[in-house]
MARLO-410466 format. One record per residue (C-alpha): residue number from 1; residue in three letters; x, y, z. Coordinates in Angstrom, 2 decimals. Layout:
# MARLO-410466
atom i=NUM | aa=ALA | X=X | Y=Y | Z=Z
...
This chain:
# MARLO-410466
atom i=1 | aa=MET | X=-24.21 | Y=-26.85 | Z=-35.62
atom i=2 | aa=SER | X=-25.65 | Y=-28.20 | Z=-32.37
atom i=3 | aa=PHE | X=-26.01 | Y=-25.60 | Z=-29.59
atom i=4 | aa=ILE | X=-23.89 | Y=-27.92 | Z=-27.40
atom i=5 | aa=GLU | X=-20.95 | Y=-27.20 | Z=-29.69
atom i=6 | aa=LYS | X=-21.42 | Y=-23.43 | Z=-29.61
atom i=7 | aa=ARG | X=-18.86 | Y=-21.32 | Z=-27.79
atom i=8 | aa=TRP | X=-21.36 | Y=-19.53 | Z=-25.52
atom i=9 | aa=PHE | X=-22.64 | Y=-22.88 | Z=-24.25
atom i=10 | aa=LYS | X=-19.12 | Y=-24.07 | Z=-23.43
atom i=11 | aa=TRP | X=-18.44 | Y=-20.83 | Z=-21.54
atom i=12 | aa=MET | X=-21.70 | Y=-21.23 | Z=-19.62
atom i=13 | aa=ILE | X=-20.78 | Y=-24.79 | Z=-18.62
atom i=14 | aa=ALA | X=-17.30 | Y=-23.67 | Z=-17.56
atom i=15 | aa=ILE | X=-18.75 | Y=-20.89 | Z=-15.37
atom i=16 | aa=LEU | X=-21.27 | Y=-23.25 | Z=-13.78
atom i=17 | aa=LEU | X=-18.52 | Y=-25.79 | Z=-13.02
atom i=18 | aa=LEU | X=-16.37 | Y=-23.04 | Z=-11.49
atom i=19 | aa=LEU | X=-19.27 | Y=-21.91 | Z=-9.27
atom i=20 | aa=LEU | X=-19.92 | Y=-25.52 | Z=-8.28
atom i=21 | aa=ILE | X=-16.27 | Y=-26.00 | Z=-7.30
atom i=22 | aa=ILE | X=-16.37 | Y=-22.78 | Z=-5.21
atom i=23 | aa=LEU | X=-19.55 | Y=-23.97 | Z=-3.50
atom i=24 | aa=LEU | X=-18.06 | Y=-27.37 | Z=-2.68
atom i=25 | aa=LEU | X=-14.87 | Y=-25.81 | Z=-1.33
atom i=26 | aa=ASN | X=-16.92 | Y=-23.43 | Z=0.80
atom i=27 | aa=LYS | X=-18.83 | Y=-26.36 | Z=2.28
atom i=28 | aa=ASN | X=-15.58 | Y=-28.25 | Z=2.93
atom i=29 | aa=GLN | X=-13.21 | Y=-25.49 | Z=4.00
atom i=30 | aa=TYR | X=-10.96 | Y=-27.90 | Z=5.91
atom i=31 | aa=ILE | X=-9.63 | Y=-29.03 | Z=2.53
atom i=32 | aa=LEU | X=-8.20 | Y=-25.55 | Z=1.95
atom i=33 | aa=THR | X=-6.63 | Y=-25.20 | Z=5.41
atom i=34 | aa=PRO | X=-3.14 | Y=-26.45 | Z=4.43
atom i=35 | aa=ILE | X=-3.17 | Y=-24.22 | Z=1.33
atom i=36 | aa=VAL | X=-4.24 | Y=-21.18 | Z=3.38
atom i=37 | aa=VAL | X=-1.49 | Y=-21.83 | Z=5.95
atom i=38 | aa=LEU | X=1.09 | Y=-22.17 | Z=3.16
atom i=39 | aa=LEU | X=-0.05 | Y=-18.94 | Z=1.49
atom i=40 | aa=LYS | X=0.08 | Y=-17.04 | Z=4.79
atom i=41 | aa=THR | X=3.58 | Y=-18.36 | Z=5.40
atom i=42 | aa=ILE | X=5.05 | Y=-17.35 | Z=2.04
atom i=43 | aa=PHE | X=2.93 | Y=-14.23 | Z=1.43
atom i=44 | aa=LEU | X=5.15 | Y=-11.64 | Z=3.12
atom i=45 | aa=PRO | X=8.53 | Y=-12.86 | Z=1.75
atom i=46 | aa=PHE | X=7.18 | Y=-13.08 | Z=-1.79
atom i=47 | aa=VAL | X=5.52 | Y=-9.67 | Z=-1.63
atom i=48 | aa=VAL | X=8.69 | Y=-8.00 | Z=-0.33
atom i=49 | aa=ALA | X=10.85 | Y=-9.87 | Z=-2.84
atom i=50 | aa=GLY | X=8.43 | Y=-8.99 | Z=-5.65
atom i=51 | aa=ILE | X=8.56 | Y=-5.28 | Z=-4.82
atom i=52 | aa=LEU | X=12.36 | Y=-5.35 | Z=-4.64
atom i=53 | aa=PHE | X=12.46 | Y=-7.31 | Z=-7.89
atom i=54 | aa=TYR | X=10.64 | Y=-4.58 | Z=-9.83
atom i=55 | aa=LEU | X=12.77 | Y=-1.90 | Z=-8.18
atom i=56 | aa=CYS | X=16.06 | Y=-3.72 | Z=-8.89
atom i=57 | aa=ARG | X=15.31 | Y=-5.09 | Z=-12.35
atom i=58 | aa=PRO | X=16.00 | Y=-1.82 | Z=-14.24
atom i=59 | aa=LEU | X=19.47 | Y=-1.63 | Z=-12.65
atom i=60 | aa=VAL | X=20.22 | Y=-5.30 | Z=-13.38
atom i=61 | aa=GLU | X=19.08 | Y=-5.02 | Z=-17.00
atom i=62 | aa=TRP | X=21.10 | Y=-1.83 | Z=-17.49
atom i=63 | aa=LEU | X=24.25 | Y=-3.51 | Z=-16.12
atom i=64 | aa=ILE | X=23.70 | Y=-6.56 | Z=-18.32
atom i=65 | aa=LYS | X=23.47 | Y=-4.28 | Z=-21.37
atom i=66 | aa=LYS | X=26.84 | Y=-2.88 | Z=-20.29
atom i=67 | aa=LYS | X=28.30 | Y=-6.41 | Z=-20.63
atom i=68 | aa=VAL | X=28.35 | Y=-7.03 | Z=-16.87
atom i=69 | aa=PRO | X=27.82 | Y=-10.72 | Z=-16.00
atom i=70 | aa=LYS | X=24.35 | Y=-11.44 | Z=-14.68
atom i=71 | aa=TRP | X=25.54 | Y=-12.68 | Z=-11.30
atom i=72 | aa=ALA | X=27.63 | Y=-9.52 | Z=-10.86
atom i=73 | aa=ALA | X=24.66 | Y=-7.35 | Z=-11.85
atom i=74 | aa=ILE | X=22.47 | Y=-9.06 | Z=-9.25
atom i=75 | aa=LEU | X=25.11 | Y=-8.65 | Z=-6.56
atom i=76 | aa=SER | X=25.39 | Y=-4.97 | Z=-7.53
atom i=77 | aa=ALA | X=21.64 | Y=-4.62 | Z=-6.98
atom i=78 | aa=TYR | X=22.01 | Y=-6.23 | Z=-3.55
atom i=79 | aa=ALA | X=24.83 | Y=-3.81 | Z=-2.74
atom i=80 | aa=ALA | X=22.66 | Y=-0.87 | Z=-3.84
atom i=81 | aa=ILE | X=19.85 | Y=-2.00 | Z=-1.52
atom i=82 | aa=CYS | X=22.23 | Y=-2.37 | Z=1.42
atom i=83 | aa=LEU | X=23.82 | Y=1.02 | Z=0.78
atom i=84 | aa=PHE | X=20.40 | Y=2.67 | Z=0.57
atom i=85 | aa=PHE | X=19.19 | Y=1.28 | Z=3.91
atom i=86 | aa=PHE | X=22.55 | Y=1.96 | Z=5.55
atom i=87 | aa=GLY | X=22.41 | Y=5.56 | Z=4.36
atom i=88 | aa=VAL | X=18.86 | Y=6.05 | Z=5.61
atom i=89 | aa=ILE | X=19.66 | Y=4.55 | Z=9.03
atom i=90 | aa=ARG | X=22.93 | Y=6.45 | Z=9.28
atom i=91 | aa=LEU | X=21.54 | Y=9.84 | Z=8.31
atom i=92 | aa=ALA | X=17.92 | Y=9.79 | Z=9.43
atom i=93 | aa=GLY | X=18.00 | Y=7.19 | Z=12.23
atom i=94 | aa=PRO | X=19.18 | Y=9.48 | Z=15.08
atom i=95 | aa=VAL | X=16.74 | Y=12.26 | Z=14.07
atom i=96 | aa=ILE | X=13.80 | Y=9.85 | Z=13.85
atom i=97 | aa=THR | X=14.65 | Y=8.29 | Z=17.23
atom i=98 | aa=ASP | X=14.93 | Y=11.70 | Z=18.89
atom i=99 | aa=GLN | X=11.66 | Y=12.96 | Z=17.42
atom i=100 | aa=LEU | X=9.79 | Y=9.79 | Z=18.34
atom i=101 | aa=GLU | X=11.06 | Y=9.96 | Z=21.93
atom i=102 | aa=ARG | X=10.00 | Y=13.60 | Z=22.27
atom i=103 | aa=PHE | X=6.65 | Y=12.85 | Z=20.67
atom i=104 | aa=MET | X=5.92 | Y=10.01 | Z=23.11
atom i=105 | aa=GLU | X=7.00 | Y=12.19 | Z=26.03
atom i=106 | aa=ASN | X=4.56 | Y=14.92 | Z=24.96
atom i=107 | aa=LEU | X=1.72 | Y=12.55 | Z=24.13
atom i=108 | aa=PRO | X=0.24 | Y=12.48 | Z=27.69
atom i=109 | aa=ALA | X=0.19 | Y=16.28 | Z=27.73
atom i=110 | aa=MET | X=-1.68 | Y=16.27 | Z=24.40
atom i=111 | aa=PHE | X=-4.29 | Y=13.87 | Z=25.78
atom i=112 | aa=SER | X=-4.66 | Y=16.00 | Z=28.90
atom i=113 | aa=ALA | X=-5.10 | Y=19.16 | Z=26.83
atom i=114 | aa=VAL | X=-7.87 | Y=17.52 | Z=24.81
atom i=115 | aa=HIS | X=-9.53 | Y=16.34 | Z=28.01
atom i=116 | aa=ASP | X=-9.32 | Y=19.83 | Z=29.55
atom i=117 | aa=PHE | X=-10.81 | Y=21.37 | Z=26.41
atom i=118 | aa=LEU | X=-13.72 | Y=18.91 | Z=26.40
atom i=119 | aa=THR | X=-14.29 | Y=19.51 | Z=30.12
atom i=120 | aa=TYR | X=-14.36 | Y=23.28 | Z=29.59
atom i=121 | aa=MET | X=-16.85 | Y=22.94 | Z=26.72
atom i=122 | aa=LYS | X=-18.96 | Y=20.60 | Z=28.82
atom i=123 | aa=GLU | X=-19.10 | Y=23.12 | Z=31.68
atom i=124 | aa=ASN | X=-20.17 | Y=25.85 | Z=29.25
atom i=125 | aa=GLN | X=-22.55 | Y=23.78 | Z=27.18
atom i=126 | aa=ASN | X=-25.64 | Y=25.88 | Z=27.85
atom i=127 | aa=MET | X=-24.85 | Y=28.05 | Z=24.83
atom i=128 | aa=LEU | X=-24.43 | Y=25.07 | Z=22.52
atom i=129 | aa=PRO | X=-27.04 | Y=23.16 | Z=20.47
atom i=130 | aa=ASN | X=-28.29 | Y=19.84 | Z=21.87
atom i=131 | aa=PHE | X=-26.50 | Y=17.63 | Z=19.31
atom i=132 | aa=VAL | X=-23.19 | Y=19.33 | Z=20.14
atom i=133 | aa=LYS | X=-23.81 | Y=18.79 | Z=23.85
atom i=134 | aa=GLU | X=-24.43 | Y=15.08 | Z=23.35
atom i=135 | aa=GLY | X=-21.31 | Y=14.77 | Z=21.22
atom i=136 | aa=LEU | X=-19.17 | Y=16.51 | Z=23.83
atom i=137 | aa=VAL | X=-20.51 | Y=14.30 | Z=26.63
atom i=138 | aa=THR | X=-19.82 | Y=11.16 | Z=24.62
atom i=139 | aa=ALA | X=-16.33 | Y=12.29 | Z=23.60
atom i=140 | aa=SER | X=-15.44 | Y=13.34 | Z=27.14
atom i=141 | aa=GLN | X=-16.59 | Y=10.02 | Z=28.60
atom i=142 | aa=GLU | X=-14.73 | Y=8.05 | Z=25.96
atom i=143 | aa=LEU | X=-11.50 | Y=10.01 | Z=26.45
atom i=144 | aa=GLN | X=-11.80 | Y=9.73 | Z=30.24
atom i=145 | aa=SER | X=-12.21 | Y=5.95 | Z=30.04
atom i=146 | aa=ARG | X=-9.18 | Y=5.73 | Z=27.74
atom i=147 | aa=LEU | X=-7.10 | Y=7.81 | Z=30.11
atom i=148 | aa=GLU | X=-8.12 | Y=5.72 | Z=33.13
atom i=149 | aa=SER | X=-7.60 | Y=2.40 | Z=31.38
atom i=150 | aa=SER | X=-4.18 | Y=3.34 | Z=30.03
atom i=151 | aa=GLY | X=-2.94 | Y=4.94 | Z=33.27
atom i=152 | aa=GLY | X=0.70 | Y=5.86 | Z=33.03
atom i=153 | aa=LYS | X=1.16 | Y=3.99 | Z=29.76
atom i=154 | aa=ILE | X=-0.47 | Y=6.51 | Z=27.45
atom i=155 | aa=ALA | X=2.76 | Y=7.02 | Z=25.57
atom i=156 | aa=SER | X=2.68 | Y=3.43 | Z=24.42
atom i=157 | aa=GLY | X=-0.37 | Y=4.31 | Z=22.34
atom i=158 | aa=ILE | X=1.94 | Y=5.66 | Z=19.68
atom i=159 | aa=LEU | X=2.67 | Y=2.04 | Z=18.78
atom i=160 | aa=GLY | X=-0.85 | Y=1.86 | Z=17.43
atom i=161 | aa=VAL | X=0.09 | Y=4.40 | Z=14.75
atom i=162 | aa=PHE | X=3.20 | Y=2.50 | Z=13.78
atom i=163 | aa=GLY | X=1.71 | Y=-0.93 | Z=14.46
atom i=164 | aa=PHE | X=2.95 | Y=-2.31 | Z=11.17
atom i=165 | aa=ILE | X=6.48 | Y=-2.25 | Z=12.62
atom i=166 | aa=GLY | X=5.41 | Y=-4.90 | Z=15.11
atom i=167 | aa=GLY | X=4.21 | Y=-7.09 | Z=12.28
atom i=168 | aa=PHE | X=7.58 | Y=-6.89 | Z=10.58
atom i=169 | aa=ILE | X=9.38 | Y=-7.70 | Z=13.80
atom i=170 | aa=ASN | X=7.15 | Y=-10.71 | Z=14.48
atom i=171 | aa=THR | X=7.84 | Y=-12.07 | Z=11.02
atom i=172 | aa=ILE | X=11.50 | Y=-11.10 | Z=10.73
atom i=173 | aa=PHE | X=12.56 | Y=-14.71 | Z=10.32
atom i=174 | aa=TYR | X=10.43 | Y=-14.86 | Z=7.17
atom i=175 | aa=LEU | X=12.42 | Y=-12.00 | Z=5.68
atom i=176 | aa=VAL | X=15.53 | Y=-14.18 | Z=5.72
atom i=177 | aa=LEU | X=13.95 | Y=-15.82 | Z=2.68
atom i=178 | aa=VAL | X=13.68 | Y=-12.55 | Z=0.79
atom i=179 | aa=PRO | X=17.29 | Y=-12.40 | Z=-0.54
atom i=180 | aa=PHE | X=17.04 | Y=-15.97 | Z=-1.85
atom i=181 | aa=ILE | X=13.65 | Y=-15.41 | Z=-3.48
atom i=182 | aa=LEU | X=14.83 | Y=-12.12 | Z=-4.96
atom i=183 | aa=PHE | X=17.98 | Y=-13.74 | Z=-6.36
atom i=184 | aa=TYR | X=16.04 | Y=-16.38 | Z=-8.30
atom i=185 | aa=MET | X=13.47 | Y=-13.82 | Z=-9.44
atom i=186 | aa=LEU | X=16.22 | Y=-11.68 | Z=-10.93
atom i=187 | aa=LYS | X=18.09 | Y=-14.69 | Z=-12.31
atom i=188 | aa=ASP | X=15.20 | Y=-16.64 | Z=-13.86
atom i=189 | aa=SER | X=12.49 | Y=-14.03 | Z=-14.51
atom i=190 | aa=HIS | X=12.87 | Y=-14.50 | Z=-18.29
atom i=191 | aa=ARG | X=11.79 | Y=-18.13 | Z=-17.93
atom i=192 | aa=PHE | X=8.48 | Y=-17.42 | Z=-16.19
atom i=193 | aa=ALA | X=6.36 | Y=-16.45 | Z=-19.21
atom i=194 | aa=PRO | X=7.50 | Y=-19.37 | Z=-21.44
atom i=195 | aa=SER | X=6.96 | Y=-21.77 | Z=-18.53
atom i=196 | aa=VAL | X=3.35 | Y=-20.61 | Z=-18.21
atom i=197 | aa=ALA | X=2.74 | Y=-20.55 | Z=-21.96
atom i=198 | aa=MET | X=3.84 | Y=-24.17 | Z=-22.37
atom i=199 | aa=PHE | X=0.63 | Y=-25.33 | Z=-20.66
atom i=200 | aa=PHE | X=-1.49 | Y=-23.81 | Z=-23.46
atom i=201 | aa=PRO | X=-2.05 | Y=-25.02 | Z=-27.03
atom i=202 | aa=ARG | X=0.44 | Y=-23.77 | Z=-29.60
atom i=203 | aa=SER | X=-2.20 | Y=-21.55 | Z=-31.22
atom i=204 | aa=LYS | X=-2.72 | Y=-19.72 | Z=-27.90
atom i=205 | aa=LYS | X=0.91 | Y=-19.35 | Z=-26.80
atom i=206 | aa=GLU | X=1.45 | Y=-16.00 | Z=-28.50
atom i=207 | aa=HIS | X=-1.68 | Y=-14.58 | Z=-26.87
atom i=208 | aa=VAL | X=-0.61 | Y=-15.88 | Z=-23.46
atom i=209 | aa=LEU | X=2.87 | Y=-14.37 | Z=-23.82
atom i=210 | aa=ASN | X=1.39 | Y=-11.00 | Z=-24.81
atom i=211 | aa=ILE | X=-0.98 | Y=-11.04 | Z=-21.83
atom i=212 | aa=LEU | X=1.82 | Y=-11.91 | Z=-19.41
atom i=213 | aa=LYS | X=4.03 | Y=-9.20 | Z=-20.90
atom i=214 | aa=GLU | X=1.28 | Y=-6.59 | Z=-20.47
atom i=215 | aa=MET | X=0.56 | Y=-7.74 | Z=-16.91
atom i=216 | aa=ASP | X=4.27 | Y=-7.50 | Z=-16.09
atom i=217 | aa=LYS | X=4.38 | Y=-3.97 | Z=-17.51
atom i=218 | aa=THR | X=1.32 | Y=-2.98 | Z=-15.45
atom i=219 | aa=ILE | X=2.80 | Y=-4.28 | Z=-12.19
atom i=220 | aa=SER | X=6.18 | Y=-2.72 | Z=-12.94
atom i=221 | aa=THR | X=4.65 | Y=0.67 | Z=-13.72
atom i=222 | aa=TYR | X=2.54 | Y=0.64 | Z=-10.58
atom i=223 | aa=ILE | X=5.27 | Y=-0.43 | Z=-8.14
atom i=224 | aa=GLN | X=8.08 | Y=1.73 | Z=-9.53
atom i=225 | aa=GLY | X=5.79 | Y=4.70 | Z=-10.05
atom i=226 | aa=GLN | X=4.08 | Y=4.44 | Z=-6.66
atom i=227 | aa=MET | X=7.38 | Y=4.17 | Z=-4.81
atom i=228 | aa=LEU | X=8.89 | Y=7.16 | Z=-6.60
atom i=229 | aa=VAL | X=5.74 | Y=9.25 | Z=-6.14
atom i=230 | aa=SER | X=5.61 | Y=8.41 | Z=-2.42
atom i=231 | aa=VAL | X=9.25 | Y=9.43 | Z=-1.92
atom i=232 | aa=ILE | X=8.68 | Y=12.73 | Z=-3.73
atom i=233 | aa=VAL | X=5.54 | Y=13.44 | Z=-1.69
atom i=234 | aa=GLY | X=7.48 | Y=12.68 | Z=1.51
atom i=235 | aa=VAL | X=10.23 | Y=15.12 | Z=0.48
atom i=236 | aa=LEU | X=7.66 | Y=17.82 | Z=-0.34
atom i=237 | aa=LEU | X=5.96 | Y=17.36 | Z=3.03
atom i=238 | aa=TYR | X=9.30 | Y=17.45 | Z=4.87
atom i=239 | aa=ILE | X=10.30 | Y=20.70 | Z=3.15
atom i=240 | aa=GLY | X=6.90 | Y=22.21 | Z=3.93
atom i=241 | aa=TYR | X=6.99 | Y=21.14 | Z=7.58
atom i=242 | aa=LEU | X=10.51 | Y=22.53 | Z=7.96
atom i=243 | aa=LEU | X=9.46 | Y=25.87 | Z=6.48
atom i=244 | aa=ILE | X=6.68 | Y=26.33 | Z=9.03
atom i=245 | aa=GLY | X=8.77 | Y=24.93 | Z=11.88
atom i=246 | aa=LEU | X=6.52 | Y=21.97 | Z=12.68
atom i=247 | aa=ASN | X=7.71 | Y=19.68 | Z=15.46
atom i=248 | aa=TYR | X=8.59 | Y=16.07 | Z=14.55
atom i=249 | aa=SER | X=8.75 | Y=17.14 | Z=10.88
atom i=250 | aa=LEU | X=10.84 | Y=14.17 | Z=9.66
atom i=251 | aa=VAL | X=8.70 | Y=11.55 | Z=11.42
atom i=252 | aa=LEU | X=5.48 | Y=13.11 | Z=10.16
atom i=253 | aa=ALA | X=6.84 | Y=13.43 | Z=6.61
atom i=254 | aa=MET | X=7.93 | Y=9.77 | Z=6.61
atom i=255 | aa=PHE | X=4.51 | Y=8.79 | Z=7.91
atom i=256 | aa=GLY | X=2.99 | Y=10.72 | Z=4.99
atom i=257 | aa=MET | X=5.37 | Y=8.97 | Z=2.58
atom i=258 | aa=PHE | X=4.37 | Y=5.51 | Z=3.80
atom i=259 | aa=THR | X=0.63 | Y=6.22 | Z=3.84
atom i=260 | aa=ASN | X=0.82 | Y=7.61 | Z=0.31
atom i=261 | aa=VAL | X=1.00 | Y=4.02 | Z=-1.00
atom i=262 | aa=ILE | X=-2.62 | Y=3.62 | Z=0.15
atom i=263 | aa=PRO | X=-4.73 | Y=4.73 | Z=-2.81
atom i=264 | aa=PHE | X=-7.06 | Y=7.69 | Z=-2.29
atom i=265 | aa=LEU | X=-7.13 | Y=7.44 | Z=1.53
atom i=266 | aa=GLY | X=-3.37 | Y=7.84 | Z=2.09
atom i=267 | aa=PRO | X=-3.23 | Y=11.66 | Z=2.07
atom i=268 | aa=TYR | X=-6.15 | Y=11.94 | Z=4.51
atom i=269 | aa=ILE | X=-4.51 | Y=9.47 | Z=6.90
atom i=270 | aa=ALA | X=-1.17 | Y=11.30 | Z=6.64
atom i=271 | aa=VAL | X=-2.59 | Y=14.71 | Z=7.54
atom i=272 | aa=VAL | X=-4.24 | Y=13.60 | Z=10.82
atom i=273 | aa=PRO | X=-1.14 | Y=13.32 | Z=13.08
atom i=274 | aa=ALA | X=0.48 | Y=16.37 | Z=11.46
atom i=275 | aa=PHE | X=-2.69 | Y=18.39 | Z=11.98
atom i=276 | aa=LEU | X=-2.94 | Y=17.37 | Z=15.64
atom i=277 | aa=VAL | X=0.72 | Y=18.13 | Z=16.35
atom i=278 | aa=ALA | X=0.34 | Y=21.56 | Z=14.69
atom i=279 | aa=LEU | X=-2.83 | Y=22.25 | Z=16.66
atom i=280 | aa=PHE | X=-1.05 | Y=21.68 | Z=20.00
atom i=281 | aa=GLN | X=2.12 | Y=23.46 | Z=18.93
atom i=282 | aa=GLU | X=0.31 | Y=26.58 | Z=17.68
atom i=283 | aa=PRO | X=-3.31 | Y=26.57 | Z=16.43
atom i=284 | aa=ILE | X=-2.58 | Y=28.67 | Z=13.34
atom i=285 | aa=MET | X=-0.05 | Y=26.04 | Z=12.21
atom i=286 | aa=ALA | X=-2.88 | Y=23.58 | Z=11.66
atom i=287 | aa=LEU | X=-4.00 | Y=25.81 | Z=8.80
atom i=288 | aa=TYR | X=-0.45 | Y=25.83 | Z=7.42
atom i=289 | aa=VAL | X=-0.32 | Y=22.02 | Z=7.57
atom i=290 | aa=ALA | X=-3.61 | Y=21.78 | Z=5.67
atom i=291 | aa=ILE | X=-2.26 | Y=24.16 | Z=3.01
atom i=292 | aa=ILE | X=1.01 | Y=22.20 | Z=2.71
atom i=293 | aa=MET | X=-0.85 | Y=18.90 | Z=2.32
atom i=294 | aa=LEU | X=-3.20 | Y=20.44 | Z=-0.26
atom i=295 | aa=VAL | X=-0.30 | Y=21.89 | Z=-2.29
atom i=296 | aa=ALA | X=1.66 | Y=18.61 | Z=-2.09
atom i=297 | aa=GLN | X=-1.33 | Y=16.61 | Z=-3.30
atom i=298 | aa=GLN | X=-2.05 | Y=19.03 | Z=-6.13
atom i=299 | aa=ILE | X=1.57 | Y=18.79 | Z=-7.28
atom i=300 | aa=GLU | X=1.46 | Y=15.00 | Z=-6.97
atom i=301 | aa=GLY | X=-1.90 | Y=14.60 | Z=-8.72
atom i=302 | aa=ASN | X=-1.37 | Y=17.07 | Z=-11.56
atom i=303 | aa=ILE | X=2.39 | Y=16.98 | Z=-12.21
atom i=304 | aa=ILE | X=4.24 | Y=14.07 | Z=-10.58
atom i=305 | aa=SER | X=1.89 | Y=11.09 | Z=-11.06
atom i=306 | aa=PRO | X=0.89 | Y=11.89 | Z=-14.69
atom i=307 | aa=ASN | X=4.56 | Y=12.19 | Z=-15.71
atom i=308 | aa=ILE | X=5.86 | Y=9.20 | Z=-13.73
atom i=309 | aa=MET | X=3.00 | Y=6.71 | Z=-13.94
atom i=310 | aa=GLY | X=1.24 | Y=8.13 | Z=-16.98
atom i=311 | aa=LYS | X=-2.18 | Y=6.71 | Z=-17.76
atom i=312 | aa=SER | X=-1.10 | Y=3.09 | Z=-18.01
atom i=313 | aa=LEU | X=-3.50 | Y=1.93 | Z=-15.30
atom i=314 | aa=ASN | X=-6.38 | Y=4.02 | Z=-16.70
atom i=315 | aa=ILE | X=-8.73 | Y=3.48 | Z=-13.74
atom i=316 | aa=HIS | X=-11.58 | Y=5.93 | Z=-13.17
atom i=317 | aa=PRO | X=-11.52 | Y=7.67 | Z=-9.74
atom i=318 | aa=LEU | X=-15.04 | Y=6.43 | Z=-8.96
atom i=319 | aa=THR | X=-13.90 | Y=2.86 | Z=-9.64
atom i=320 | aa=ILE | X=-10.97 | Y=3.38 | Z=-7.26
atom i=321 | aa=ILE | X=-13.30 | Y=4.57 | Z=-4.49
atom i=322 | aa=VAL | X=-15.64 | Y=1.58 | Z=-4.94
atom i=323 | aa=LEU | X=-12.68 | Y=-0.85 | Z=-4.97
atom i=324 | aa=ILE | X=-11.15 | Y=0.67 | Z=-1.83
atom i=325 | aa=LEU | X=-14.41 | Y=0.63 | Z=0.12
atom i=326 | aa=THR | X=-15.13 | Y=-2.96 | Z=-0.91
atom i=327 | aa=ALA | X=-11.60 | Y=-4.21 | Z=-0.19
atom i=328 | aa=GLY | X=-11.51 | Y=-2.36 | Z=3.13
atom i=329 | aa=ASN | X=-14.70 | Y=-4.03 | Z=4.31
atom i=330 | aa=LEU | X=-13.59 | Y=-7.47 | Z=3.14
atom i=331 | aa=THR | X=-9.91 | Y=-7.65 | Z=4.05
atom i=332 | aa=GLY | X=-8.91 | Y=-4.43 | Z=5.82
atom i=333 | aa=ILE | X=-5.77 | Y=-2.39 | Z=5.15
atom i=334 | aa=ILE | X=-4.02 | Y=-5.18 | Z=3.21
atom i=335 | aa=GLY | X=-6.87 | Y=-5.29 | Z=0.73
atom i=336 | aa=ILE | X=-6.86 | Y=-1.50 | Z=0.35
atom i=337 | aa=ILE | X=-3.16 | Y=-1.50 | Z=-0.53
atom i=338 | aa=PHE | X=-3.33 | Y=-4.36 | Z=-3.05
atom i=339 | aa=VAL | X=-6.78 | Y=-3.89 | Z=-4.59
atom i=340 | aa=ILE | X=-5.71 | Y=-1.35 | Z=-7.24
atom i=341 | aa=PRO | X=-2.84 | Y=-3.38 | Z=-8.78
atom i=342 | aa=ALA | X=-4.97 | Y=-6.54 | Z=-8.51
atom i=343 | aa=TYR | X=-7.80 | Y=-4.81 | Z=-10.37
atom i=344 | aa=ALA | X=-5.38 | Y=-3.49 | Z=-13.00
atom i=345 | aa=ILE | X=-4.01 | Y=-7.00 | Z=-13.58
atom i=346 | aa=GLY | X=-7.50 | Y=-8.46 | Z=-13.74
atom i=347 | aa=LYS | X=-8.54 | Y=-5.75 | Z=-16.19
atom i=348 | aa=VAL | X=-5.61 | Y=-6.59 | Z=-18.49
atom i=349 | aa=LEU | X=-6.55 | Y=-10.27 | Z=-18.35
atom i=350 | aa=VAL | X=-10.26 | Y=-9.72 | Z=-19.07
atom i=351 | aa=VAL | X=-9.68 | Y=-7.18 | Z=-21.87
atom i=352 | aa=ASN | X=-7.25 | Y=-9.48 | Z=-23.66
atom i=353 | aa=ILE | X=-9.46 | Y=-12.55 | Z=-23.27
atom i=354 | aa=VAL | X=-12.44 | Y=-10.64 | Z=-24.69
atom i=355 | aa=LYS | X=-10.25 | Y=-9.38 | Z=-27.56
atom i=356 | aa=ILE | X=-9.15 | Y=-12.94 | Z=-28.37
atom i=357 | aa=TYR | X=-12.73 | Y=-14.17 | Z=-28.16
atom i=358 | aa=ARG | X=-13.94 | Y=-11.53 | Z=-30.63
atom i=359 | aa=THR | X=-11.15 | Y=-11.97 | Z=-33.16
atom i=360 | aa=GLU | X=-11.25 | Y=-15.75 | Z=-33.37
atom i=361 | aa=PRO | X=-13.89 | Y=-17.35 | Z=-35.61
atom i=362 | aa=GLU | X=-16.62 | Y=-19.22 | Z=-33.79
atom i=363 | aa=LYS | X=-16.49 | Y=-22.95 | Z=-33.99
């Protein structure tokens, strides 16, 4: 057999052609501009609809098994979503609004307290090591410049913490598409895999269907599991904050719930505002907050996540750290959130392709 006909040679040619295409596209990026604009336009609606799809699909499938018509099952899922958000707004909305208002009112006092503390340490810096002195001077100057530049609008800085809300408001007209996209996802999801498999030779269709099924299971496990774990962590934090009497307990617990979707870094981000609030409320409470966060994360890591998500993703912690650091440097917070499921999907694809390659006889 000529080496040109060998499988490894064909793979090498395919990889070289792929690299050549990437190089040409990089040199002529204007060709990709319309595609990039299109992807940016549809990205948010499809992501939101995709998350809702995996959250609603179990309910829809359960109703269909109970002989409910598919259209009625989908409408029931829509009703469940509406009732959930109505309940959250009705029950938690007034409390969240009140706590946010009080937090923004107290924010200038918190900044002033930090500034006074740094000033005091600066005036008594003779007893401190040189590196601590330099750090205090730098921190004091930075805080002073922030205070002067912000003037009477310090309270508006809280929007930086919840900046993602602004992004949703700016793109609210995109979200009008979500119900329509979600409807067709729920209605026609069973057609997706066969539609993809039809582009492959008949001998490969079964492999393609198995790969798509495994990828679907991976995404479903991650989204459903991550959402449920985040809600449970938020409830645990709220109970803990209530027990110690922490101010703004509901807002801080919800912040911890949302940040928990960020792999690895989420808990550390969540503890920062709670720790600062506790420190200003009563210094000893900062220790209580740290203990509550530690206990919540131990419960989540050792009890909740293993039982809800299992080991389906099977990603080593060191791999997660490397992926997060790389994605954070390349694409920021969006990359950090999506890098783990993307890696899991890619891993499924590569493992199955390698398995097919090894089991098939070489031609």
